[in-house]
Residue, then its C-alpha position, 0 to 999 in steps of 0.5 A: x400286082x395282087x401279090x404286092x397288094x397282099x404284102x402291102x396290106x400285111x405290112x400295114x397290119x403289122x405297122x398298126x399292131x406295132x403302134x398299138x403295142x407301143x401305146x400300151x407299153x409306152x412309159x407314162x409322160x414324166x412329170x418333173x414336178x412329181x414328188x416321190x416318197x417311200x410309202x412307210x419307208x420302203x413299203x412292206x415285206x415282199x418276196x419278189x419284185x422287189x424283195x423287201x425285208x425292211x419292216x414298214x416305218x422302220x429306220x432301215x426302210x426309211x433310209x433305203x428309200x432316201x438312198x434310192x433317191x426319194x424326195x421323202x418318206x411317209x411314216x406312221x405315227x402312234x403314241x406310247x403309254x407314256x405319251x411318246x410318239x412312235x413309228x409303227x404301222x400296224x394297229x396291233x403289235x403282234x402283227x409285225x413285232x415280238x410284242x402283243x396288244x397295242x402301242x398305247x399299252x407300252x412305254x417307249x422304252x419297252x417298245x424300242x426293245x421289241x423286234x420287228x417280225x416278218x417271218x421267214x425269210x425276212x427275219x434272217x436278214x432284218x433285226x430292226x426295232x421300233x424307233x421314236x419320232x424324235x429319233x427319226x427327226x434327229x436323223x433327218x436333221x443330220x442329212x444334207x437336206x431335210x426330206x419331205x415327210x408325210x405323217x400318217x396319224x393312227x388315230x383309232x386305238x383298238x385297245x381303248x373302250x368303244x367310244x374312246x378310241x380317239x381320246x388321245x388324238x389331241x395329245x398326239x398332235x401336241x406331242x408332234x408339235x413339240x418334237x417338230x419345234x425341238x428339232x427345228x423341222x421346216x413346216x413346209x416339209x411336212x404333210x400331216x395325214x388324217x381321216x378326221x375333220x376334227x383333227x384337221x381343225x386341231x392341227x391347224x391350230x397347233x401346227x400352223x404352216x403344216x400342210x394337212x392331207x385329208x385321206x378319202x376312201x374311194x367309195x366315199x370320194x364325193x363325200x370326202x371331197x365335200x368335207x375337204x372343201x368345207x374344212x378348206x383342206x388343200x390336199x387329199x390323199x387317195x389309195x392307189x388300188x382304187x384311185x381313178x383319173x376322174x377323181x384326181x381331175x375333180x380334186x384338181x378342179x377344186x384346187x386341191x393337191x392330190x397324193x396317192x399312196x401305194x403302187x408296187x408293180x410297174x402296172x400299178x405305178x403306171x395306172x397311178x401315174x395316169x391319174x396325174x397325181x402331184x405326189x406318190x407314196x410308193x411301195x417301190x421307189x426304185x421302179x417309180x423313179x425309173x418310170x419317171x426317168x430319174x432312176x437306174 
């Protein structure tokens, strides 16, 4: 009898361990309403998991995310010296291209002749060049369905004098509005992302019908949430590296839609999904879709 008692306890212990393991490795509950976007297209240069040679906010990265099954993409917008809206992520050209200085110091024609640069081994494979916002919109318009697009405004120009880094933001918004009208972009497909309350008010005036997302730094969440309520913003944008379920719960309780950007590994994506966001701008669209039961 003692032998069977020991066996029973051992079996029970194994069952408990198995249940704990199942809880820790189980897939997150799929959210059928979750909007999946590619962050800067297909994210950033990575050597493994996944290997990604596509530059951020490049057309090849955008196209790859959409082919993977993303509902849309997040892209980064800056303005050239001759007031053309460009897709480019980094504050300085030398960070990821063959240029130097800032986007604002070059004409659009000069910028589109540059090449993206990621170093070895990425540049053996990619030969991408920066493109204009108009080019991206024209290509989106040729797709069977216009994708959701999140427009991340790079408002702080590091090449302008102190106190004048934001001087061209009103013109940037006006140029975006003109391009959207020119290519008949459905306003409900667009989220414009800013960190500035003044840009919220300007966008509301120039782009009626376009959603506005206020990006909030995690260490300033309480203050940012207060600003969102004051400015009557309907969407907040949070960083995947620092977002917590508590923050998302507070935002939802205030009637706000929650967008989270980032997340590449399965662990990171599961942690983001645990916050129950409404939309995710993922660095790894394929992995996110698999975890949501939408990919292979």
